[in-house]
C-alpha angles and dihedrals in degrees: 000000000000126000117211124169090344094307122116119212131182116244117195111230117241114264129210141156122285116240109253133158113277094251092070094071097228105166118251094219131069092241110122098019115154120246122241091246088070089064092048093050094046093045091047094047100044115105100192126031132188115233122194125200136166122243121229089258094056098256116130123247127198129185137168116237147160123257143150136234110225126161093359091300130105114234124188137169136236139130122262089244093060114103089249090051093049089045094052091046088059098036121008094198109121142168124205124195129181114240095258133093101194100047102041133195121170126181122195123186140084131312124208134185116244101221099188108011117194116256096246090061096043091051089050092048095045089052092048095048091044092049092048104040106014098079096053102023103028090237117151115158120197120238088247093053091102104045104128097021143301096117123100134186126201118223100204119211099171128028126185126189140167140162097184111031120238100004098065102024106150137185132195122190127198138191112250108284094005120141124211 
């Protein structure tokens, strides 16, 4: 997002090819790269996500969870006493993957707990969680559900996606904390 004269406009992040060994067949040209809108659509539509964190002793930990894609960011819930919460407290590095193996979106970055989110954000997130999970799972969080903790945001620094590997394998890189 760029802000110019008080107007916010969406700027598509720059896409390129991930670096992989030659035998994988990833094209050398930019022809066929996926648009950023593909990532946004897939992250918005997914119901379950896998999140990978690292335990304080260095062992990996993965768990499926619910989340929402709002404002080009991924938000998820969980108490600070959960395994993922304790892991993120010790090491904020995280990977998030939608629950699909044929149409892939992977976010790498850091996750942080939002201790006291502002009311505009919590209203937006409560609506997003309710719209996504309420009809099937009867889940309707209240905007004040996350006061004092339990809400996390992922600040992605690298995103990978593909629908037909290796032909459309696409990578986006971001500065720390940047939003597309």
